[in-house]
Structure formats: C-alpha cells, structure tokens
Backbone as CSV, one residue per row, in Angstrom:
resi,resn,N_x,N_y,N_z,CA_x,CA_y,CA_z,C_x,C_y,C_z
1,MET,-5.067,16.423,24.556,-4.281,15.383,23.301,-3.168,15.892,22.345
2,ARG,-2.360,14.954,22.062,-1.505,14.993,21.014,-1.833,14.222,20.011
3,GLU,-2.131,14.309,18.666,-2.095,12.969,17.993,-0.540,12.998,17.045
4,ARG,-0.105,11.713,17.009,1.237,11.575,16.653,1.100,10.256,15.417
5,LEU,1.464,10.998,14.405,1.583,9.924,13.118,2.695,8.620,13.604
6,LEU,2.433,7.553,13.549,3.463,6.240,13.988,4.006,5.673,12.660
7,LEU,2.763,5.078,11.347,3.318,4.544,10.693,2.277,4.735,9.687
8,VAL,2.767,4.885,8.304,2.160,4.591,6.978,2.154,3.290,6.651
9,LEU,0.549,2.820,6.514,0.612,1.189,6.286,-0.171,1.298,4.852
10,PRO,-0.339,-0.170,4.044,-0.713,0.108,2.859,-2.521,0.407,3.046
11,ASP,-2.800,0.238,3.938,-4.583,-0.109,4.247,-4.931,1.187,4.893
12,GLY,-3.897,2.007,5.240,-4.492,3.340,6.069,-2.855,3.596,7.006
13,ASN,-3.367,4.569,8.162,-2.067,5.411,8.822,-2.551,4.963,10.271
14,LEU,-1.462,4.581,10.918,-1.534,4.100,12.373,-1.122,5.563,13.457
15,TYR,-2.124,6.187,14.005,-1.863,7.496,14.908,-1.765,6.952,16.374
16,ASP,-0.809,7.525,17.238,-0.907,7.716,19.029,-1.686,8.837,19.250
17,TYR,-2.273,8.547,20.276,-2.521,9.899,20.928,-1.892,9.808,22.209
18,ARG,-1.419,10.569,22.960,-1.021,11.326,23.754,-1.462,12.338,24.705
19,CYS,-1.544,12.674,26.020,-1.442,13.389,26.969,-0.908,14.577,26.699
20,ALA,-1.186,15.829,26.311,-0.249,17.064,26.164,0.480,17.594,27.581
21,ARG,-0.349,17.191,28.882,0.419,17.663,29.917,1.583,16.399,30.337
22,CYS,1.172,15.282,30.483,2.055,14.179,30.801,2.829,13.174,29.993
23,GLY,2.457,13.374,28.709,3.078,12.741,27.656,2.397,11.144,27.567
24,THR,1.518,10.534,28.924,0.942,9.405,28.772,0.308,8.933,27.647
25,SER,0.467,7.870,26.878,-0.164,7.045,25.739,-1.569,7.116,26.312
26,THR,-2.590,7.363,25.530,-3.760,7.301,25.883,-4.700,6.402,24.886
27,GLY,-4.450,6.003,23.869,-4.838,5.264,22.804,-4.134,5.412,21.430
28,SER,-4.583,4.548,20.493,-4.136,4.550,19.209,-5.528,4.644,18.172
29,LYS,-5.209,4.398,17.186,-6.305,4.301,15.717,-5.419,4.012,14.548
30,THR,-6.199,3.446,13.884,-5.805,3.098,12.288,-6.771,4.038,11.542
31,GLU,-6.472,4.950,10.818,-7.459,5.380,9.576,-7.230,4.771,8.502
32,LYS,-8.326,4.565,7.957,-8.319,3.600,6.688,-8.188,4.663,5.423
33,ASN,-7.434,4.265,4.487,-7.294,5.082,3.430,-8.852,5.313,2.506
34,MET,-9.352,6.039,2.239,-10.548,6.151,1.705,-10.360,5.845,0.220
35,LYS,-9.376,6.567,-0.645,-9.189,6.053,-1.768,-7.991,5.284,-2.372
36,ASP,-8.040,4.840,-3.530,-6.578,4.130,-3.510,-5.794,4.901,-4.101
37,ILE,-4.457,5.199,-3.243,-3.282,5.862,-3.584,-2.277,4.568,-4.062
38,ARG,-1.720,5.424,-5.094,-0.473,4.343,-5.704,0.905,5.026,-5.698
39,LEU,1.950,4.383,-5.196,2.722,4.909,-5.224,3.755,4.768,-6.637
40,ILE,4.476,5.737,-6.936,5.434,5.517,-8.170,7.046,5.669,-7.776
41,TYR,7.532,4.391,-8.230,8.941,4.550,-7.779,9.963,4.793,-8.889
C-alpha cells in the first residue's frame, strides 16, 4: 500500500490508499486534526 495525501481540509487531511504494485485505489481516509491549528496569513 501507498498512502498519498490528497487534500488538507479545515477539519483534517484526506488520504488515498493505492496498491504499490498496480496503482489501483483501495480506499481513502480522513484523518481528523487532533489539536486546533491556526494559519497566519
């Protein structure tokens, strides 16, 4: 499996999982942020 970060969202990060051999997508996961992160512009 290969994990690839797809999107950085306000409530967490979206990851895609693909087969390392053929590249077929096997699923995705949204990992929720554990602490409040503030962006400064």
